[in-house]
C-alpha positions as CSV (number, residue, x, y, z in Angstrom):
1,M,-62.4,32.8,-46.0
2,N,-58.8,33.4,-47.2
3,L,-55.7,33.7,-44.9
4,A,-55.8,37.5,-44.9
5,E,-59.5,37.5,-43.9
6,T,-58.7,35.0,-41.2
7,E,-56.0,37.2,-39.7
8,K,-58.2,40.3,-39.8
9,A,-61.1,38.5,-38.1
10,T,-58.7,37.2,-35.4
11,A,-56.6,40.3,-34.8
12,S,-57.8,40.7,-31.3
13,I,-57.4,37.1,-30.1
14,S,-54.4,35.5,-28.5
15,E,-51.4,34.2,-30.4
16,H,-52.2,30.6,-29.4
17,A,-55.7,31.0,-30.8
18,L,-54.4,32.5,-34.0
19,L,-51.9,29.6,-34.4
20,D,-54.7,27.1,-34.0
21,I,-56.7,28.7,-36.8
22,L,-53.6,28.9,-39.0
23,R,-52.8,25.2,-38.4
24,K,-56.3,24.3,-39.6
25,R,-55.9,26.5,-42.7
26,V,-52.4,25.3,-43.6
27,G,-53.1,21.7,-42.7
28,T,-49.8,21.1,-40.9
29,K,-48.3,21.7,-37.4
30,V,-46.7,25.1,-37.0
31,Y,-45.1,26.9,-34.1
32,S,-44.6,30.6,-33.2
33,I,-41.1,32.0,-32.6
34,K,-41.8,32.1,-28.9
35,Q,-42.8,28.4,-28.9
36,V,-39.7,27.4,-30.8
37,A,-37.5,29.5,-28.5
38,A,-38.9,27.7,-25.5
39,M,-38.7,24.2,-27.1
40,L,-35.0,24.6,-28.1
41,D,-33.9,27.0,-25.4
42,I,-32.7,29.5,-27.9
43,P,-33.4,33.2,-27.4
44,T,-35.8,34.7,-30.0
45,V,-33.2,37.3,-30.8
46,T,-30.8,34.5,-31.8
47,L,-33.5,32.8,-33.9
48,R,-34.0,36.0,-35.8
49,A,-30.3,36.6,-36.2
50,W,-29.8,33.1,-37.6
51,E,-32.6,33.6,-40.0
52,N,-31.7,37.1,-41.2
53,R,-27.9,36.9,-41.2
54,Y,-27.3,33.2,-42.2
55,S,-30.7,32.1,-43.7
56,A,-30.5,29.1,-41.3
57,V,-34.2,28.3,-41.9
58,T,-37.0,30.1,-43.8
59,P,-40.2,30.0,-41.8
60,E,-43.5,30.7,-43.4
61,R,-44.9,34.2,-42.7
62,T,-48.5,35.4,-42.5
63,E,-49.5,38.6,-44.2
64,S,-49.2,40.4,-40.9
65,G,-45.7,39.2,-40.4
66,Y,-46.1,36.2,-38.0
67,R,-43.3,33.6,-38.3
68,L,-44.6,30.0,-38.6
69,Y,-42.1,27.3,-38.0
70,T,-42.7,23.7,-39.2
71,D,-41.5,20.5,-37.6
72,E,-38.7,20.5,-40.2
73,N,-37.6,24.0,-39.3
74,V,-37.5,23.0,-35.6
75,E,-35.4,20.0,-36.3
76,D,-33.0,21.9,-38.5
77,L,-32.6,24.5,-35.7
78,R,-32.1,21.8,-33.2
79,W,-29.3,20.3,-35.3
80,L,-27.7,23.7,-35.8
81,K,-27.7,24.3,-32.0
82,Q,-26.0,20.9,-31.4
83,Q,-23.3,21.7,-33.9
84,V,-22.6,25.1,-32.3
85,E,-22.8,24.0,-28.7
86,Q,-21.4,20.5,-28.7
87,H,-18.9,20.7,-31.6
88,Q,-18.0,24.4,-31.3
89,T,-18.9,24.9,-35.0
90,N,-19.3,28.5,-36.2
91,I,-23.0,29.1,-36.9
92,S,-22.2,30.2,-40.5
93,E,-20.3,27.0,-41.1
94,A,-23.0,24.9,-39.4
95,V,-25.6,26.5,-41.8
96,R,-23.4,25.7,-44.8
97,M,-23.1,22.0,-43.6
98,L,-26.9,21.8,-43.1
99,K,-27.6,23.1,-46.6
100,A,-25.0,20.9,-48.2
101,N,-26.4,17.8,-46.4
102,K,-30.0,18.7,-47.3
103,A,-28.9,19.0,-51.0
104,K,-27.9,15.3,-51.0
105,P,-30.5,12.6,-51.7
106,A,-33.2,12.6,-49.1
107,E,-32.1,9.3,-47.4
108,A,-28.6,10.7,-46.9
109,F,-29.4,13.4,-44.4
110,I,-32.6,13.6,-42.3
111,P,-32.2,15.8,-39.1
112,T,-34.0,13.7,-36.5
113,P,-35.1,14.6,-33.0
114,S,-32.2,14.4,-30.6
115,T,-32.1,11.5,-28.2
116,T,-29.4,13.3,-26.2
117,P,-30.8,14.9,-23.1
118,V,-31.0,18.7,-23.5
119,P,-28.6,20.3,-20.9
120,T,-30.1,22.5,-18.3
121,M,-29.3,26.2,-18.4
122,E,-26.9,25.8,-15.4
123,E,-25.0,23.0,-17.3
124,S,-24.9,25.2,-20.4
125,Y,-23.5,28.1,-18.4
126,Q,-20.9,25.9,-16.7
127,R,-19.8,24.4,-20.0
128,I,-19.1,27.7,-21.8
129,A,-17.6,29.1,-18.6
130,D,-15.1,26.1,-18.5
131,Q,-14.3,26.7,-22.2
132,I,-13.6,30.4,-21.7
133,Y,-11.6,29.8,-18.5
134,D,-9.4,27.2,-20.2
135,S,-8.8,29.5,-23.2
136,L,-7.8,32.4,-20.9
137,Y,-5.6,30.1,-18.8
138,Q,-3.7,29.2,-21.9
139,F,-3.5,32.9,-23.0
140,Q,-5.8,32.2,-26.0
141,G,-7.4,35.7,-26.0
142,E,-9.0,35.5,-29.5
143,R,-10.7,32.2,-28.8
144,A,-11.9,33.4,-25.4
145,N,-13.4,36.6,-27.0
146,G,-15.1,34.5,-29.7
147,L,-16.6,32.2,-27.0
148,I,-17.8,35.3,-25.1
149,D,-19.4,36.8,-28.2
150,F,-21.1,33.5,-28.9
151,G,-22.4,33.4,-25.3
152,F,-23.8,36.9,-25.6
153,T,-25.7,35.8,-28.8
154,M,-27.0,32.6,-27.2
155,Y,-27.8,33.6,-23.7
156,G,-28.1,37.4,-23.6
157,Y,-25.9,40.0,-21.8
158,D,-27.3,39.7,-18.3
159,S,-27.1,35.9,-18.2
160,M,-23.6,35.9,-19.5
161,F,-22.4,38.5,-17.0
162,Y,-24.1,37.0,-13.9
163,H,-23.9,33.3,-14.7
164,V,-20.7,33.0,-16.7
165,L,-18.2,35.9,-16.6
166,V,-18.6,36.7,-12.9
167,P,-18.1,33.1,-11.8
168,I,-15.0,33.0,-14.0
169,L,-13.6,36.1,-12.3
170,V,-14.2,34.5,-8.9
171,R,-12.6,31.3,-10.1
172,V,-9.6,33.2,-11.4
173,G,-9.1,34.9,-8.0
174,D,-9.4,31.6,-6.1
175,A,-6.8,30.0,-8.5
176,W,-4.4,32.8,-7.9
177,E,-4.8,32.7,-4.2
178,Q,-4.3,29.0,-4.1
179,G,-1.2,29.1,-6.4
180,R,-2.9,27.3,-9.3
181,A,-2.6,30.4,-11.5
182,S,0.4,32.7,-12.0
183,V,0.3,36.4,-11.5
184,A,0.6,36.8,-15.2
185,Q,-2.3,34.5,-15.8
186,E,-4.5,36.2,-13.2
187,H,-3.8,39.6,-14.7
188,F,-4.4,38.5,-18.3
189,M,-7.7,36.7,-17.4
190,T,-9.0,39.5,-15.2
191,Q,-8.1,42.2,-17.6
192,L,-9.7,40.6,-20.6
193,I,-13.0,40.0,-18.8
194,S,-12.9,43.4,-17.2
195,Q,-12.6,45.0,-20.7
196,R,-15.8,43.2,-21.8
197,F,-17.5,44.8,-18.8
198,Y,-16.2,48.2,-19.6
199,Q,-17.5,48.0,-23.2
200,F,-21.1,48.0,-21.9
201,F,-20.6,51.1,-19.8
202,H,-21.1,53.2,-23.0
203,L,-24.2,51.4,-24.2
204,F,-26.5,52.8,-21.6
205,P,-27.9,56.3,-21.6
206,I,-26.8,58.7,-18.8
207,Y,-29.4,60.8,-17.1
208,P,-27.7,64.1,-16.0
209,H,-30.2,64.7,-13.2
210,L,-29.0,61.6,-11.3
211,P,-26.1,62.0,-8.8
212,K,-22.7,61.2,-10.3
213,V,-21.0,58.1,-8.8
214,L,-17.4,57.2,-8.0
215,A,-16.5,53.5,-7.7
216,L,-13.3,52.2,-6.3
217,C,-11.5,49.6,-4.2
218,P,-9.3,51.2,-1.5
219,E,-5.6,50.7,-1.5
220,G,-4.7,47.1,-0.7
221,E,-7.8,45.6,-2.2
222,H,-7.0,43.9,-5.5
223,H,-10.3,42.1,-6.2
224,Q,-13.0,44.1,-8.0
225,V,-15.7,41.6,-9.1
226,G,-18.4,43.0,-6.8
227,L,-17.4,46.6,-7.7
228,L,-17.7,45.8,-11.4
229,L,-21.1,44.3,-11.0
230,F,-22.5,47.2,-8.9
231,S,-21.0,49.8,-11.3
232,L,-22.6,48.1,-14.3
233,F,-25.9,47.9,-12.4
234,M,-25.7,51.7,-11.7
235,R,-24.9,52.4,-15.4
236,K,-27.8,50.4,-16.6
237,N,-30.0,52.6,-14.4
238,G,-28.7,55.8,-16.0
239,A,-26.1,56.9,-13.5
240,E,-22.8,58.3,-14.7
241,V,-20.1,56.1,-13.0
242,L,-16.4,57.1,-12.7
243,Y,-14.8,53.7,-12.3
244,L,-11.3,53.7,-10.7
245,G,-11.1,50.0,-10.0
246,A,-8.8,48.0,-7.7
247,N,-6.1,49.3,-5.3
248,T,-6.8,53.0,-5.7
249,P,-4.4,55.3,-3.8
250,E,-6.2,57.7,-1.4
251,E,-4.4,60.9,-2.5
252,G,-6.1,60.8,-5.9
253,I,-9.6,60.5,-4.6
254,F,-10.3,63.9,-3.1
255,P,-9.5,66.0,-6.2
256,I,-11.8,63.8,-8.3
257,I,-14.7,64.2,-5.9
258,R,-14.3,67.9,-5.9
259,E,-13.7,68.5,-9.6
260,Q,-16.3,66.0,-10.8
261,K,-18.9,66.9,-8.3
262,I,-19.3,63.3,-7.1
263,K,-22.4,62.7,-5.0
264,L,-22.1,59.0,-4.2
265,V,-18.9,57.0,-3.5
266,C,-19.0,53.2,-3.8
267,L,-16.2,51.2,-2.0
268,S,-15.8,47.4,-2.2
269,I,-13.5,45.1,-0.1
270,T,-13.2,41.3,-0.1
271,S,-11.1,41.0,3.1
272,P,-12.6,41.8,6.5
273,G,-9.1,42.9,7.5
274,L,-9.5,46.0,5.3
275,M,-12.8,47.1,6.9
276,E,-11.2,49.4,9.4
277,R,-9.0,51.1,6.8
278,C,-12.0,51.5,4.5
279,D,-14.1,53.0,7.3
280,Q,-11.4,55.5,8.1
281,L,-11.3,56.5,4.5
282,V,-15.0,57.0,4.5
283,S,-14.7,59.2,7.6
284,R,-12.0,61.4,6.0
285,I,-14.2,61.8,2.9
286,K,-17.2,62.6,5.0
287,D,-15.3,65.2,7.0
288,E,-14.4,67.1,3.8
289,F,-17.7,66.5,2.0
290,P,-20.4,66.3,4.7
291,H,-23.3,65.6,2.3
292,M,-21.6,62.7,0.5
293,R,-23.5,59.4,0.2
294,F,-21.7,56.1,0.4
295,V,-22.2,52.5,-0.7
296,L,-20.1,49.9,1.1
297,G,-20.0,46.3,-0.2
298,G,-18.1,43.1,-0.9
299,K,-17.4,40.1,1.2
300,G,-15.4,42.2,3.6
301,Y,-18.6,43.8,4.8
302,E,-20.8,40.7,4.9
303,H,-21.9,39.9,8.4
304,A,-19.7,42.9,9.7
305,E,-20.4,43.4,13.4
306,H,-18.2,46.4,14.1
307,A,-18.5,48.5,10.9
308,T,-18.5,52.2,11.6
309,Y,-21.2,52.9,9.1
310,P,-23.6,49.9,9.0
311,E,-26.4,52.0,7.4
312,W,-24.4,52.3,4.2
313,I,-23.6,48.6,3.7
314,M,-25.3,47.3,0.6
315,P,-27.6,44.2,0.6
316,E,-25.6,41.1,0.0
317,H,-27.7,39.8,-2.9
318,S,-27.9,41.7,-6.2
319,S,-31.6,41.0,-6.3
320,E,-32.1,43.5,-3.5
321,W,-30.1,46.3,-5.3
322,Q,-33.1,47.6,-7.3
323,G,-35.1,48.2,-4.1
324,W,-32.1,50.1,-2.6
325,L,-31.8,52.1,-5.8
326,E,-35.4,53.3,-5.7
327,R,-35.4,53.8,-2.0
328,E,-32.1,55.5,-1.4
329,Y,-30.7,56.8,-4.8
330,L,-33.6,57.9,-6.9
331,V,-34.5,60.7,-4.5
332,D,-33.7,64.4,-4.3
333,M,-30.3,65.2,-2.9
334,P,-30.3,67.1,0.4
335,P,-29.9,70.9,0.3
336,G,-26.4,72.2,0.1
337,S,-25.0,69.2,-1.6
338,Q,-23.2,71.2,-4.4
339,Y,-19.5,71.3,-4.0
């Protein structure tokens, strides 16, 4: 039975069973792309990009398109990852180095299994976060953007947002409040990261039947990390979000609500001292637009005991937002909600 016949006969079996058959046919140990991704902690999308764009390795392929990685492929990829992560080498340069070294006599370069402990994901996130923060602190915008691009490639967008960029924004705010960062540094760092958030607003489709959202921090509130996250969450779920950001003057809010036919207003505060002012703003909006829905969030509303509208306070953890979305947002609007 040849390889094509083997694949046809095993089309309905699992990937692991198929690999076992192929190993026996090829006579060497081979791995699927999923196995290599798990072994090296490299996303499959990155493995494909390294192969297609840079010819980092050339795995064998079955006639049906399965990638089969050998032990040598795995060790080459492990070496490339070390150069990129530990030595901050550009992947294209790392591939060039690998090929140059492999062109030397066999004894001159043999990628060997690393004896260095592989860092955990938390350690990897912390390391790249530190590098991005240091670059921003020194006003090295190009380097910071390069590191962010690399992080998106290595870890994916969600992981970079939630495990790297958001902690950096929190760290920036703390540094400013404690006097370890100047106003200029805080503005530069916050603005650059915020721009990366805004870029992704346009990547997700908008579903016109969903209520339009207005997101803002009321006047006096200068921290917008939570608002950014929630707005991105809503955009990923198809909502059109008009993002006004931090320290929004009240006089500009009402015309936007009326002209843009806003159905949901999201407000975020970090200071409990702003809760009363925010609740008063909600009351004034509600008086003019009785069918308006609201979302109230941020540390200023956490454990709030005297909030005027406790029913509109969002769950503290983002893991609970999807449940709220399906329960409270993805429902028909009440009659008479057109403005």
